[in-house]
TORKOL-4160 file (C-alpha; in steps of 0.2 Angstrom, whole numbers, padded with zeros to 4 digits, m for minus):
432
<pt num="1" X="0072" Y="0219" Z="m0111"/>
<pt num="2" X="0085" Y="0208" Z="m0102"/>
<pt num="3" X="0086" Y="0190" Z="m0108"/>
<pt num="4" X="0085" Y="0175" Z="m0096"/>
<pt num="5" X="0090" Y="0158" Z="m0102"/>
<pt num="6" X="0084" Y="0143" Z="m0091"/>
<pt num="7" X="0092" Y="0127" Z="m0095"/>
<pt num="8" X="0081" Y="0111" Z="m0089"/>
<pt num="9" X="0063" Y="0111" Z="m0089"/>
<pt num="10" X="0061" Y="0100" Z="m0072"/>
<pt num="11" X="0052" Y="0106" Z="m0057"/>
<pt num="12" X="0065" Y="0119" Z="m0053"/>
<pt num="13" X="0067" Y="0125" Z="m0070"/>
<pt num="14" X="0048" Y="0127" Z="m0072"/>
<pt num="15" X="0045" Y="0136" Z="m0055"/>
<pt num="16" X="0060" Y="0147" Z="m0060"/>
<pt num="17" X="0051" Y="0153" Z="m0077"/>
<pt num="18" X="0033" Y="0153" Z="m0066"/>
<pt num="19" X="0041" Y="0166" Z="m0053"/>
<pt num="20" X="0053" Y="0175" Z="m0066"/>
<pt num="21" X="0048" Y="0195" Z="m0067"/>
<pt num="22" X="0058" Y="0194" Z="m0084"/>
<pt num="23" X="0059" Y="0189" Z="m0103"/>
<pt num="24" X="0065" Y="0170" Z="m0102"/>
<pt num="25" X="0067" Y="0155" Z="m0112"/>
<pt num="26" X="0068" Y="0139" Z="m0107"/>
<pt num="27" X="0078" Y="0124" Z="m0116"/>
<pt num="28" X="0074" Y="0105" Z="m0111"/>
<pt num="29" X="0085" Y="0090" Z="m0122"/>
<pt num="30" X="0070" Y="0079" Z="m0118"/>
<pt num="31" X="0054" Y="0080" Z="m0128"/>
<pt num="32" X="0044" Y="0084" Z="m0114"/>
<pt num="33" X="0044" Y="0094" Z="m0097"/>
<pt num="34" X="0047" Y="0086" Z="m0080"/>
<pt num="35" X="0064" Y="0080" Z="m0079"/>
<pt num="36" X="0066" Y="0067" Z="m0066"/>
<pt num="37" X="0047" Y="0070" Z="m0061"/>
<pt num="38" X="0039" Y="0061" Z="m0075"/>
<pt num="39" X="0029" Y="0045" Z="m0080"/>
<pt num="40" X="0029" Y="0032" Z="m0093"/>
<pt num="41" X="0014" Y="0023" Z="m0099"/>
<pt num="42" X="0016" Y="0006" Z="m0106"/>
<pt num="43" X="0001" Y="m0007" Z="m0110"/>
<pt num="44" X="m0011" Y="0001" Z="m0099"/>
<pt num="45" X="0001" Y="0003" Z="m0084"/>
<pt num="46" X="0009" Y="0021" Z="m0078"/>
<pt num="47" X="0026" Y="0019" Z="m0070"/>
<pt num="48" X="0036" Y="0036" Z="m0062"/>
<pt num="49" X="0054" Y="0039" Z="m0064"/>
<pt num="50" X="0056" Y="0032" Z="m0045"/>
<pt num="51" X="0042" Y="0032" Z="m0033"/>
<pt num="52" X="0037" Y="0050" Z="m0031"/>
<pt num="53" X="0025" Y="0056" Z="m0018"/>
<pt num="54" X="0021" Y="0074" Z="m0013"/>
<pt num="55" X="0021" Y="0081" Z="0004"/>
<pt num="56" X="0028" Y="0097" Z="0011"/>
<pt num="57" X="0029" Y="0107" Z="0027"/>
<pt num="58" X="0032" Y="0122" Z="0017"/>
<pt num="59" X="0015" Y="0132" Z="0015"/>
<pt num="60" X="0018" Y="0141" Z="m0001"/>
<pt num="61" X="0023" Y="0125" Z="m0009"/>
<pt num="62" X="0009" Y="0116" Z="m0003"/>
<pt num="63" X="m0002" Y="0129" Z="m0009"/>
<pt num="64" X="0007" Y="0130" Z="m0026"/>
<pt num="65" X="0006" Y="0111" Z="m0029"/>
<pt num="66" X="m0012" Y="0109" Z="m0026"/>
<pt num="67" X="m0015" Y="0124" Z="m0037"/>
<pt num="68" X="m0005" Y="0115" Z="m0052"/>
<pt num="69" X="m0016" Y="0100" Z="m0050"/>
<pt num="70" X="m0032" Y="0108" Z="m0048"/>
<pt num="71" X="m0039" Y="0094" Z="m0039"/>
<pt num="72" X="m0031" Y="0080" Z="m0047"/>
<pt num="73" X="m0024" Y="0074" Z="m0032"/>
<pt num="74" X="m0027" Y="0059" Z="m0018"/>
<pt num="75" X="m0022" Y="0061" Z="0001"/>
<pt num="76" X="m0015" Y="0045" Z="0008"/>
<pt num="77" X="m0010" Y="0038" Z="0025"/>
<pt num="78" X="0006" Y="0031" Z="0023"/>
<pt num="79" X="0008" Y="0014" Z="0023"/>
<pt num="80" X="0028" Y="0010" Z="0024"/>
<pt num="81" X="0036" Y="m0005" Z="0030"/>
<pt num="82" X="0052" Y="m0014" Z="0032"/>
<pt num="83" X="0054" Y="m0032" Z="0027"/>
<pt num="84" X="0065" Y="m0044" Z="0038"/>
<pt num="85" X="0069" Y="m0060" Z="0028"/>
<pt num="86" X="0079" Y="m0068" Z="0041"/>
<pt num="87" X="0064" Y="m0067" Z="0053"/>
<pt num="88" X="0050" Y="m0067" Z="0040"/>
<pt num="89" X="0041" Y="m0053" Z="0046"/>
<pt num="90" X="0036" Y="m0034" Z="0042"/>
<pt num="91" X="0038" Y="m0019" Z="0053"/>
<pt num="92" X="0033" Y="m0003" Z="0051"/>
<pt num="93" X="0044" Y="0011" Z="0046"/>
<pt num="94" X="0052" Y="0020" Z="0054"/>
<pt num="95" X="0062" Y="0004" Z="0060"/>
<pt num="96" X="0067" Y="0012" Z="0077"/>
<pt num="97" X="0049" Y="0016" Z="0082"/>
<pt num="98" X="0042" Y="0000" Z="0078"/>
<pt num="99" X="0054" Y="m0014" Z="0086"/>
<pt num="100" X="0039" Y="m0025" Z="0092"/>
<pt num="101" X="0038" Y="m0041" Z="0083"/>
<pt num="102" X="0057" Y="m0044" Z="0080"/>
<pt num="103" X="0065" Y="m0058" Z="0091"/>
<pt num="104" X="0066" Y="m0052" Z="0110"/>
<pt num="105" X="0086" Y="m0053" Z="0109"/>
<pt num="106" X="0086" Y="m0040" Z="0094"/>
<pt num="107" X="0074" Y="m0028" Z="0103"/>
<pt num="108" X="0084" Y="m0028" Z="0118"/>
<pt num="109" X="0099" Y="m0025" Z="0110"/>
<pt num="110" X="0091" Y="m0010" Z="0100"/>
<pt num="111" X="0084" Y="m0004" Z="0116"/>
<pt num="112" X="0099" Y="m0004" Z="0127"/>
<pt num="113" X="0111" Y="0003" Z="0114"/>
<pt num="114" X="0098" Y="0017" Z="0113"/>
<pt num="115" X="0099" Y="0020" Z="0131"/>
<pt num="116" X="0118" Y="0019" Z="0130"/>
<pt num="117" X="0119" Y="0031" Z="0117"/>
<pt num="118" X="0107" Y="0043" Z="0126"/>
<pt num="119" X="0117" Y="0042" Z="0142"/>
<pt num="120" X="0134" Y="0044" Z="0134"/>
<pt num="121" X="0144" Y="0057" Z="0142"/>
<pt num="122" X="0154" Y="0059" Z="0126"/>
<pt num="123" X="0148" Y="0074" Z="0117"/>
<pt num="124" X="0162" Y="0074" Z="0103"/>
<pt num="125" X="0154" Y="0079" Z="0086"/>
<pt num="126" X="0154" Y="0064" Z="0075"/>
<pt num="127" X="0165" Y="0065" Z="0061"/>
<pt num="128" X="0154" Y="0055" Z="0049"/>
<pt num="129" X="0137" Y="0049" Z="0045"/>
<pt num="130" X="0142" Y="0031" Z="0053"/>
<pt num="131" X="0147" Y="0041" Z="0069"/>
<pt num="132" X="0133" Y="0051" Z="0069"/>
<pt num="133" X="0122" Y="0035" Z="0068"/>
<pt num="134" X="0132" Y="0026" Z="0084"/>
<pt num="135" X="0129" Y="0042" Z="0094"/>
<pt num="136" X="0110" Y="0046" Z="0089"/>
<pt num="137" X="0103" Y="0028" Z="0087"/>
<pt num="138" X="0116" Y="0016" Z="0097"/>
<pt num="139" X="0124" Y="m0001" Z="0093"/>
<pt num="140" X="0108" Y="m0011" Z="0090"/>
<pt num="141" X="0099" Y="m0001" Z="0079"/>
<pt num="142" X="0114" Y="0006" Z="0070"/>
<pt num="143" X="0122" Y="m0013" Z="0068"/>
<pt num="144" X="0105" Y="m0021" Z="0064"/>
<pt num="145" X="0098" Y="m0010" Z="0050"/>
<pt num="146" X="0104" Y="0007" Z="0047"/>
<pt num="147" X="0123" Y="0003" Z="0042"/>
<pt num="148" X="0116" Y="m0011" Z="0030"/>
<pt num="149" X="0102" Y="0001" Z="0022"/>
<pt num="150" X="0115" Y="0014" Z="0020"/>
<pt num="151" X="0126" Y="0002" Z="0010"/>
<pt num="152" X="0113" Y="m0003" Z="m0001"/>
<pt num="153" X="0106" Y="0014" Z="m0006"/>
<pt num="154" X="0122" Y="0025" Z="m0006"/>
<pt num="155" X="0134" Y="0011" Z="m0013"/>
<pt num="156" X="0147" Y="0018" Z="m0002"/>
<pt num="157" X="0151" Y="0015" Z="0018"/>
<pt num="158" X="0142" Y="0028" Z="0027"/>
<pt num="159" X="0159" Y="0032" Z="0036"/>
<pt num="160" X="0164" Y="0040" Z="0019"/>
<pt num="161" X="0148" Y="0052" Z="0020"/>
<pt num="162" X="0145" Y="0068" Z="0030"/>
<pt num="163" X="0127" Y="0069" Z="0039"/>
<pt num="164" X="0122" Y="0087" Z="0032"/>
<pt num="165" X="0108" Y="0080" Z="0023"/>
<pt num="166" X="0099" Y="0070" Z="0038"/>
<pt num="167" X="0086" Y="0085" Z="0041"/>
<pt num="168" X="0069" Y="0079" Z="0037"/>
<pt num="169" X="0078" Y="0062" Z="0030"/>
<pt num="170" X="0082" Y="0051" Z="0045"/>
<pt num="171" X="0068" Y="0052" Z="0059"/>
<pt num="172" X="0078" Y="0053" Z="0076"/>
<pt num="173" X="0072" Y="0044" Z="0089"/>
<pt num="174" X="0060" Y="0048" Z="0104"/>
<pt num="175" X="0062" Y="0039" Z="0119"/>
<pt num="176" X="0045" Y="0037" Z="0125"/>
<pt num="177" X="0040" Y="0033" Z="0107"/>
<pt num="178" X="0053" Y="0019" Z="0104"/>
<pt num="179" X="0049" Y="0011" Z="0121"/>
<pt num="180" X="0031" Y="0011" Z="0116"/>
<pt num="181" X="0034" Y="0003" Z="0100"/>
<pt num="182" X="0046" Y="m0011" Z="0107"/>
<pt num="183" X="0033" Y="m0017" Z="0120"/>
<pt num="184" X="0018" Y="m0015" Z="0109"/>
<pt num="185" X="0012" Y="m0016" Z="0090"/>
<pt num="186" X="0010" Y="0003" Z="0089"/>
<pt num="187" X="0003" Y="0010" Z="0073"/>
<pt num="188" X="0010" Y="0027" Z="0077"/>
<pt num="189" X="0018" Y="0034" Z="0063"/>
<pt num="190" X="0034" Y="0046" Z="0064"/>
<pt num="191" X="0043" Y="0057" Z="0050"/>
<pt num="192" X="0036" Y="0071" Z="0038"/>
<pt num="193" X="0028" Y="0060" Z="0025"/>
<pt num="194" X="0015" Y="0052" Z="0037"/>
<pt num="195" X="0002" Y="0060" Z="0024"/>
<pt num="196" X="0006" Y="0060" Z="0006"/>
<pt num="197" X="m0002" Y="0066" Z="m0010"/>
<pt num="198" X="m0002" Y="0058" Z="m0027"/>
<pt num="199" X="m0010" Y="0064" Z="m0044"/>
<pt num="200" X="m0028" Y="0054" Z="m0046"/>
<pt num="201" X="m0023" Y="0052" Z="m0066"/>
<pt num="202" X="m0007" Y="0055" Z="m0076"/>
<pt num="203" X="0006" Y="0049" Z="m0063"/>
<pt num="204" X="0019" Y="0062" Z="m0057"/>
<pt num="205" X="0019" Y="0069" Z="m0075"/>
<pt num="206" X="0004" Y="0078" Z="m0070"/>
<pt num="207" X="0014" Y="0090" Z="m0058"/>
<pt num="208" X="0027" Y="0097" Z="m0070"/>
<pt num="209" X="0012" Y="0097" Z="m0083"/>
<pt num="210" X="0002" Y="0109" Z="m0073"/>
<pt num="211" X="0016" Y="0122" Z="m0075"/>
<pt num="212" X="0012" Y="0124" Z="m0093"/>
<pt num="213" X="m0004" Y="0133" Z="m0092"/>
<pt num="214" X="0007" Y="0149" Z="m0084"/>
<pt num="215" X="0021" Y="0147" Z="m0094"/>
<pt num="216" X="0029" Y="0152" Z="m0112"/>
<pt num="217" X="0045" Y="0150" Z="m0123"/>
<pt num="218" X="0048" Y="0133" Z="m0119"/>
<pt num="219" X="0059" Y="0124" Z="m0132"/>
<pt num="220" X="0059" Y="0105" Z="m0132"/>
<pt num="221" X="0073" Y="0093" Z="m0140"/>
<pt num="222" X="0085" Y="0108" Z="m0137"/>
<pt num="223" X="0100" Y="0103" Z="m0126"/>
<pt num="224" X="0113" Y="0115" Z="m0121"/>
<pt num="225" X="0129" Y="0110" Z="m0129"/>
<pt num="226" X="0142" Y="0124" Z="m0125"/>
<pt num="227" X="0141" Y="0139" Z="m0115"/>
<pt num="228" X="0153" Y="0154" Z="m0119"/>
<pt num="229" X="0156" Y="0164" Z="m0101"/>
<pt num="230" X="0163" Y="0180" Z="m0110"/>
<pt num="231" X="0153" Y="0181" Z="m0124"/>
<pt num="232" X="0138" Y="0177" Z="m0112"/>
<pt num="233" X="0131" Y="0165" Z="m0126"/>
<pt num="234" X="0124" Y="0146" Z="m0127"/>
<pt num="235" X="0125" Y="0136" Z="m0139"/>
<pt num="236" X="0108" Y="0124" Z="m0142"/>
<pt num="237" X="0111" Y="0107" Z="m0151"/>
<pt num="238" X="0128" Y="0112" Z="m0157"/>
<pt num="239" X="0121" Y="0127" Z="m0168"/>
<pt num="240" X="0111" Y="0139" Z="m0162"/>
<pt num="241" X="0119" Y="0153" Z="m0151"/>
<pt num="242" X="0107" Y="0162" Z="m0138"/>
<pt num="243" X="0113" Y="0178" Z="m0130"/>
<pt num="244" X="0110" Y="0179" Z="m0110"/>
<pt num="245" X="0111" Y="0192" Z="m0097"/>
<pt num="246" X="0109" Y="0179" Z="m0083"/>
<pt num="247" X="0109" Y="0160" Z="m0086"/>
<pt num="248" X="0099" Y="0148" Z="m0074"/>
<pt num="249" X="0105" Y="0129" Z="m0075"/>
<pt num="250" X="0097" Y="0115" Z="m0067"/>
<pt num="251" X="0109" Y="0103" Z="m0076"/>
<pt num="252" X="0118" Y="0092" Z="m0064"/>
<pt num="253" X="0135" Y="0102" Z="m0059"/>
<pt num="254" X="0147" Y="0089" Z="m0066"/>
<pt num="255" X="0138" Y="0091" Z="m0084"/>
<pt num="256" X="0136" Y="0110" Z="m0083"/>
<pt num="257" X="0155" Y="0111" Z="m0080"/>
<pt num="258" X="0159" Y="0100" Z="m0096"/>
<pt num="259" X="0150" Y="0112" Z="m0107"/>
<pt num="260" X="0156" Y="0129" Z="m0101"/>
<pt num="261" X="0171" Y="0135" Z="m0112"/>
<pt num="262" X="0183" Y="0142" Z="m0099"/>
<pt num="263" X="0184" Y="0132" Z="m0082"/>
<pt num="264" X="0199" Y="0135" Z="m0070"/>
<pt num="265" X="0208" Y="0118" Z="m0065"/>
<pt num="266" X="0202" Y="0118" Z="m0047"/>
<pt num="267" X="0183" Y="0120" Z="m0052"/>
<pt num="268" X="0185" Y="0106" Z="m0064"/>
<pt num="269" X="0193" Y="0095" Z="m0051"/>
<pt num="270" X="0179" Y="0100" Z="m0039"/>
<pt num="271" X="0167" Y="0096" Z="m0052"/>
<pt num="272" X="0175" Y="0078" Z="m0056"/>
<pt num="273" X="0176" Y="0073" Z="m0037"/>
<pt num="274" X="0157" Y="0076" Z="m0034"/>
<pt num="275" X="0148" Y="0060" Z="m0030"/>
<pt num="276" X="0131" Y="0053" Z="m0034"/>
<pt num="277" X="0122" Y="0035" Z="m0035"/>
<pt num="278" X="0112" Y="0029" Z="m0050"/>
<pt num="279" X="0096" Y="0020" Z="m0049"/>
<pt num="280" X="0088" Y="0006" Z="m0061"/>
<pt num="281" X="0070" Y="0006" Z="m0058"/>
<pt num="282" X="0062" Y="m0010" Z="m0064"/>
<pt num="283" X="0044" Y="m0009" Z="m0067"/>
<pt num="284" X="0032" Y="m0024" Z="m0067"/>
<pt num="285" X="0015" Y="m0026" Z="m0072"/>
<pt num="286" X="0006" Y="m0043" Z="m0065"/>
<pt num="287" X="m0009" Y="m0051" Z="m0070"/>
<pt num="288" X="m0015" Y="m0053" Z="m0051"/>
<pt num="289" X="m0025" Y="m0041" Z="m0041"/>
<pt num="290" X="m0019" Y="m0034" Z="m0023"/>
<pt num="291" X="m0003" Y="m0041" Z="m0021"/>
<pt num="292" X="m0001" Y="m0030" Z="m0006"/>
<pt num="293" X="m0010" Y="m0015" Z="0002"/>
<pt num="294" X="0006" Y="m0007" Z="0007"/>
<pt num="295" X="0012" Y="0009" Z="m0002"/>
<pt num="296" X="0032" Y="0005" Z="m0002"/>
<pt num="297" X="0043" Y="m0007" Z="0007"/>
<pt num="298" X="0062" Y="m0005" Z="0013"/>
<pt num="299" X="0074" Y="m0019" Z="0011"/>
<pt num="300" X="0092" Y="m0019" Z="0019"/>
<pt num="301" X="0097" Y="m0038" Z="0018"/>
<pt num="302" X="0109" Y="m0045" Z="0005"/>
<pt num="303" X="0096" Y="m0057" Z="m0001"/>
<pt num="304" X="0089" Y="m0043" Z="m0011"/>
<pt num="305" X="0095" Y="m0032" Z="m0026"/>
<pt num="306" X="0084" Y="m0018" Z="m0023"/>
<pt num="307" X="0083" Y="m0006" Z="m0007"/>
<pt num="308" X="0064" Y="0000" Z="m0010"/>
<pt num="309" X="0050" Y="m0007" Z="m0019"/>
<pt num="310" X="0035" Y="0002" Z="m0021"/>
<pt num="311" X="0017" Y="m0001" Z="m0029"/>
<pt num="312" X="0009" Y="0011" Z="m0039"/>
<pt num="313" X="m0008" Y="0004" Z="m0039"/>
<pt num="314" X="m0009" Y="0009" Z="m0021"/>
<pt num="315" X="m0005" Y="0027" Z="m0026"/>
<pt num="316" X="m0019" Y="0028" Z="m0038"/>
<pt num="317" X="m0030" Y="0015" Z="m0047"/>
<pt num="318" X="m0028" Y="0025" Z="m0063"/>
<pt num="319" X="m0010" Y="0018" Z="m0063"/>
<pt num="320" X="m0014" Y="0000" Z="m0066"/>
<pt num="321" X="m0027" Y="m0009" Z="m0076"/>
<pt num="322" X="m0041" Y="m0016" Z="m0066"/>
<pt num="323" X="m0039" Y="m0032" Z="m0058"/>
<pt num="324" X="m0020" Y="m0031" Z="m0061"/>
<pt num="325" X="m0005" Y="m0025" Z="m0049"/>
<pt num="326" X="0011" Y="m0016" Z="m0053"/>
<pt num="327" X="0027" Y="m0015" Z="m0045"/>
<pt num="328" X="0041" Y="m0004" Z="m0045"/>
<pt num="329" X="0059" Y="m0009" Z="m0039"/>
<pt num="330" X="0073" Y="0004" Z="m0035"/>
<pt num="331" X="0091" Y="m0003" Z="m0037"/>
<pt num="332" X="0105" Y="0008" Z="m0034"/>
<pt num="333" X="0122" Y="0007" Z="m0044"/>
<pt num="334" X="0137" Y="0017" Z="m0045"/>
<pt num="335" X="0154" Y="0017" Z="m0051"/>
<pt num="336" X="0158" Y="0009" Z="m0033"/>
<pt num="337" X="0146" Y="m0004" Z="m0036"/>
<pt num="338" X="0142" Y="m0008" Z="m0054"/>
<pt num="339" X="0127" Y="m0016" Z="m0061"/>
<pt num="340" X="0124" Y="m0023" Z="m0078"/>
<pt num="341" X="0109" Y="m0018" Z="m0086"/>
<pt num="342" X="0107" Y="m0035" Z="m0095"/>
<pt num="343" X="0103" Y="m0044" Z="m0078"/>
<pt num="344" X="0094" Y="m0032" Z="m0068"/>
<pt num="345" X="0077" Y="m0038" Z="m0072"/>
<pt num="346" X="0081" Y="m0056" Z="m0069"/>
<pt num="347" X="0088" Y="m0051" Z="m0051"/>
<pt num="348" X="0073" Y="m0039" Z="m0047"/>
<pt num="349" X="0061" Y="m0054" Z="m0052"/>
<pt num="350" X="0072" Y="m0067" Z="m0041"/>
<pt num="351" X="0072" Y="m0055" Z="m0028"/>
<pt num="352" X="0053" Y="m0051" Z="m0028"/>
<pt num="353" X="0051" Y="m0071" Z="m0026"/>
<pt num="354" X="0063" Y="m0071" Z="m0011"/>
<pt num="355" X="0051" Y="m0058" Z="m0002"/>
<pt num="356" X="0037" Y="m0069" Z="m0006"/>
<pt num="357" X="0028" Y="m0055" Z="m0018"/>
<pt num="358" X="0029" Y="m0064" Z="m0034"/>
<pt num="359" X="0027" Y="m0083" Z="m0037"/>
<pt num="360" X="0032" Y="m0094" Z="m0051"/>
<pt num="361" X="0014" Y="m0096" Z="m0056"/>
<pt num="362" X="0012" Y="m0076" Z="m0059"/>
<pt num="363" X="0009" Y="m0069" Z="m0076"/>
<pt num="364" X="0020" Y="m0054" Z="m0078"/>
<pt num="365" X="0013" Y="m0045" Z="m0091"/>
<pt num="366" X="0025" Y="m0029" Z="m0092"/>
<pt num="367" X="0044" Y="m0028" Z="m0088"/>
<pt num="368" X="0052" Y="m0009" Z="m0091"/>
<pt num="369" X="0068" Y="m0003" Z="m0084"/>
<pt num="370" X="0069" Y="0016" Z="m0081"/>
<pt num="371" X="0088" Y="0022" Z="m0080"/>
<pt num="372" X="0090" Y="0037" Z="m0069"/>
<pt num="373" X="0110" Y="0041" Z="m0072"/>
<pt num="374" X="0108" Y="0055" Z="m0059"/>
<pt num="375" X="0098" Y="0049" Z="m0044"/>
<pt num="376" X="0104" Y="0054" Z="m0027"/>
<pt num="377" X="0117" Y="0065" Z="m0022"/>
<pt num="378" X="0131" Y="0057" Z="m0011"/>
<pt num="379" X="0136" Y="0068" Z="0003"/>
<pt num="380" X="0155" Y="0064" Z="0004"/>
<pt num="381" X="0165" Y="0070" Z="0017"/>
<pt num="382" X="0172" Y="0084" Z="0004"/>
<pt num="383" X="0154" Y="0087" Z="m0003"/>
<pt num="384" X="0151" Y="0104" Z="0004"/>
<pt num="385" X="0170" Y="0111" Z="m0001"/>
<pt num="386" X="0167" Y="0105" Z="m0019"/>
<pt num="387" X="0150" Y="0112" Z="m0021"/>
<pt num="388" X="0155" Y="0129" Z="m0013"/>
<pt num="389" X="0169" Y="0130" Z="m0024"/>
<pt num="390" X="0161" Y="0127" Z="m0041"/>
<pt num="391" X="0145" Y="0138" Z="m0035"/>
<pt num="392" X="0158" Y="0152" Z="m0031"/>
<pt num="393" X="0164" Y="0152" Z="m0049"/>
<pt num="394" X="0146" Y="0151" Z="m0057"/>
<pt num="395" X="0140" Y="0166" Z="m0047"/>
<pt num="396" X="0155" Y="0176" Z="m0054"/>
<pt num="397" X="0149" Y="0173" Z="m0071"/>
<pt num="398" X="0131" Y="0177" Z="m0070"/>
<pt num="399" X="0126" Y="0159" Z="m0068"/>
<pt num="400" X="0113" Y="0154" Z="m0054"/>
<pt num="401" X="0112" Y="0135" Z="m0052"/>
<pt num="402" X="0096" Y="0128" Z="m0045"/>
<pt num="403" X="0087" Y="0111" Z="m0041"/>
<pt num="404" X="0091" Y="0095" Z="m0034"/>
<pt num="405" X="0107" Y="0092" Z="m0046"/>
<pt num="406" X="0111" Y="0111" Z="m0049"/>
<pt num="407" X="0112" Y="0114" Z="m0030"/>
<pt num="408" X="0119" Y="0097" Z="m0030"/>
<pt num="409" X="0107" Y="0094" Z="m0014"/>
<pt num="410" X="0096" Y="0080" Z="m0007"/>
<pt num="411" X="0080" Y="0089" Z="m0013"/>
<pt num="412" X="0063" Y="0084" Z="m0013"/>
<pt num="413" X="0050" Y="0090" Z="m0027"/>
<pt num="414" X="0044" Y="0103" Z="m0016"/>
<pt num="415" X="0061" Y="0108" Z="m0012"/>
<pt num="416" X="0066" Y="0109" Z="m0031"/>
<pt num="417" X="0050" Y="0120" Z="m0033"/>
<pt num="418" X="0057" Y="0132" Z="m0019"/>
<pt num="419" X="0073" Y="0131" Z="m0027"/>
<pt num="420" X="0067" Y="0138" Z="m0042"/>
<pt num="421" X="0056" Y="0151" Z="m0033"/>
<pt num="422" X="0073" Y="0157" Z="m0023"/>
<pt num="423" X="0083" Y="0157" Z="m0040"/>
<pt num="424" X="0070" Y="0168" Z="m0047"/>
<pt num="425" X="0071" Y="0179" Z="m0031"/>
<pt num="426" X="0089" Y="0183" Z="m0034"/>
<pt num="427" X="0087" Y="0186" Z="m0052"/>
<pt num="428" X="0071" Y="0198" Z="m0049"/>
<pt num="429" X="0083" Y="0206" Z="m0036"/>
<pt num="430" X="0097" Y="0209" Z="m0048"/>
<pt num="431" X="0087" Y="0214" Z="m0061"/>
<pt num="432" X="0075" Y="0228" Z="m0053"/>
């Protein structure tokens, strides 16, 4: 019997085990499964590690998610909005399809810029994400919203990023749709998550827990602390050494490279040069019902410390005590834009008041900070070169890296599930 070791019991690790034909053991350093797909309960409120929603255009992932949750699933029509403090209005997401309601000069600038971009005879391929935005959306939309929001979420300038990640991420404009959304208050939605799903009970934690009915050999509180390539052994919690034939890692690539005993200098350098942002989720429980009927709101102006906020009580009423409201804010930081954890709650509350979502007489019952050190992959200009170098080295040493941080890609939850499935497929092909 061959030995398969899986490091990490997030969605990709669990999915890999679910689809694996051979003998496996999963080692997870946390005290429960889920990775970032986890929920925390505090005084009757349930908050996720970041606002998680479920949707997929992949038939298999859709069927598996519904199987794992066994009817514990709401289907929701998206209510996603953008707040413009300078004009004190909301417009629907995505911005480019819902210009109506903004000052006429802004609408005019955005529409003219879009037409200029579409009729521009220059077909030169953009060199970076910023150039791509100007080429696709034109000057008005790019300057007014796209560039400011990009700085807020990524913490670096879009001119330092590539645009390999934009598929399924940035809804590209349709001329008729944009004109329609500029001349009238159109409710037509765009993008892939127009409808989404969310667990009725248990928060997003219910999804990874759904795998547990089908899996075995999961060892919690078990951190991989050293990998010995030549011996094909993994050290767990600095003590136990497990032998493997193949190793599946869902660890962030920089963390994986750190614990491998022999790594070439160029691979170490590639790992050191990988970029990501981190996110503080400041979660609040408010003693006031129905603060809003929206699911989430985007913020691009410097008046606000967060780039997005969501309202768990509108994902499922079981996340929030009756007669209360819940707010989850996302605040990006990185080595390029450091942010002290000591002041982040105060800044979040101040920003919520600026957005007229909280008021001085509101009673805040619960405050919580969830820190995601690895949140989003930053697609810098050397992203592909560095990732390919690391993966090539791992492949030569019988290590398959999967998941958002293992593949070092901008994955949704369904992508992570499929990544685990594909990794198991590679493994099954190698072994049988």
